[in-house]
C-alpha positions as CSV (number, residue, x, y, z in Angstrom):
1,M,-43.0,121.7,-66.7
2,D,-45.5,120.6,-69.3
3,D,-43.7,122.5,-72.2
4,T,-40.3,121.4,-71.1
5,S,-37.3,119.9,-72.7
6,A,-36.4,116.2,-72.6
7,E,-33.8,117.0,-70.0
8,D,-36.4,118.6,-67.7
9,R,-38.7,115.6,-68.2
10,K,-35.8,113.4,-67.2
11,L,-35.6,115.2,-63.9
12,V,-39.3,114.6,-63.2
13,T,-38.9,110.9,-64.0
14,L,-35.8,110.6,-61.8
15,A,-37.5,112.4,-58.8
16,R,-40.7,110.3,-59.2
17,A,-38.8,107.0,-59.5
18,T,-36.5,107.7,-56.6
19,R,-39.5,108.5,-54.3
20,A,-41.3,105.4,-55.4
21,R,-38.3,103.1,-55.1
22,T,-37.5,104.2,-51.6
23,R,-41.1,104.9,-50.4
24,A,-39.8,108.2,-49.1
25,T,-41.8,111.3,-48.4
26,E,-40.3,113.0,-51.4
27,G,-37.9,112.4,-54.2
28,A,-35.9,115.1,-56.0
29,A,-33.6,115.6,-58.9
30,I,-31.4,118.5,-60.0
31,R,-29.3,119.2,-63.1
32,D,-26.0,121.0,-62.5
33,S,-24.5,123.6,-64.8
34,D,-22.4,120.9,-66.5
35,G,-25.5,118.8,-67.3
36,R,-25.0,116.1,-64.7
37,T,-28.0,115.0,-62.8
38,Y,-28.5,113.9,-59.2
39,A,-31.5,112.2,-57.7
40,A,-32.2,111.5,-54.1
41,A,-34.9,110.8,-51.5
42,T,-35.7,112.2,-48.1
43,V,-33.4,111.1,-45.3
44,D,-35.3,110.6,-42.1
45,L,-33.1,109.0,-39.5
46,P,-33.1,109.6,-35.7
47,S,-29.8,111.5,-36.0
48,L,-30.1,113.0,-39.5
49,Q,-33.0,114.6,-41.4
50,L,-32.6,116.0,-44.9
51,S,-35.1,116.8,-47.6
52,A,-34.6,115.2,-50.9
53,I,-33.5,118.4,-52.6
54,Q,-30.9,119.0,-49.8
55,V,-29.5,115.6,-50.4
56,C,-29.3,116.4,-54.2
57,V,-27.5,119.6,-53.5
58,A,-25.1,117.9,-51.1
59,M,-24.3,115.2,-53.8
60,A,-23.7,117.9,-56.4
61,V,-21.4,119.9,-54.2
62,A,-19.5,116.7,-53.3
63,S,-19.1,116.0,-57.0
64,G,-17.7,119.5,-57.7
65,A,-20.7,121.1,-59.2
66,R,-20.5,124.9,-59.5
67,G,-24.1,125.7,-60.3
68,V,-27.7,124.4,-60.8
69,E,-29.8,124.7,-63.9
70,A,-33.0,123.0,-62.8
71,A,-34.6,121.3,-59.8
72,V,-37.7,119.1,-59.3
73,V,-39.3,117.8,-56.1
74,H,-41.8,115.0,-56.3
75,T,-43.9,115.4,-53.2
76,A,-47.4,115.9,-51.7
77,A,-46.4,119.3,-50.4
78,T,-48.0,122.4,-51.9
79,E,-45.0,124.6,-51.7
80,V,-41.2,124.4,-51.7
81,A,-39.7,124.8,-48.2
82,E,-37.6,127.9,-47.8
83,A,-34.6,125.8,-46.7
84,D,-34.8,123.8,-49.9
85,A,-35.1,126.9,-52.1
86,A,-32.1,128.4,-50.2
87,A,-29.9,125.4,-50.7
88,V,-30.6,125.5,-54.5
89,R,-29.9,129.2,-54.6
90,D,-26.7,128.8,-52.6
91,L,-25.3,126.4,-55.2
92,A,-26.8,128.1,-58.2
93,G,-25.5,131.6,-57.2
94,G,-29.0,133.0,-57.8
95,P,-32.6,132.1,-58.1
96,V,-33.5,128.8,-59.8
97,P,-37.2,127.7,-59.8
98,V,-37.7,124.5,-57.9
99,R,-40.7,122.7,-59.5
100,L,-43.1,120.7,-57.5
101,R,-44.7,117.6,-58.9
102,S,-47.2,115.3,-57.2
């Protein structure tokens, strides 16, 4: 995302800030097809484990989003988990690249 729009850079900033603020394993941000953004951190409770991107997708769905334009995960991982990519695809209705940032 080096040659990206200001809106895409905003996603990177939101994901990074969310991860840092919560000291979570990862932070994520997505932009829905209406231009709204959602940022979240990993949820790791004894009874509930969700990746940051899964939380973002859940927030978007709960807000009535009908699609996803872009997604960013701020993490130390070297690849996007298939469950995360699938969650984004499910909401987007097709492939949307999930960008990793560290």
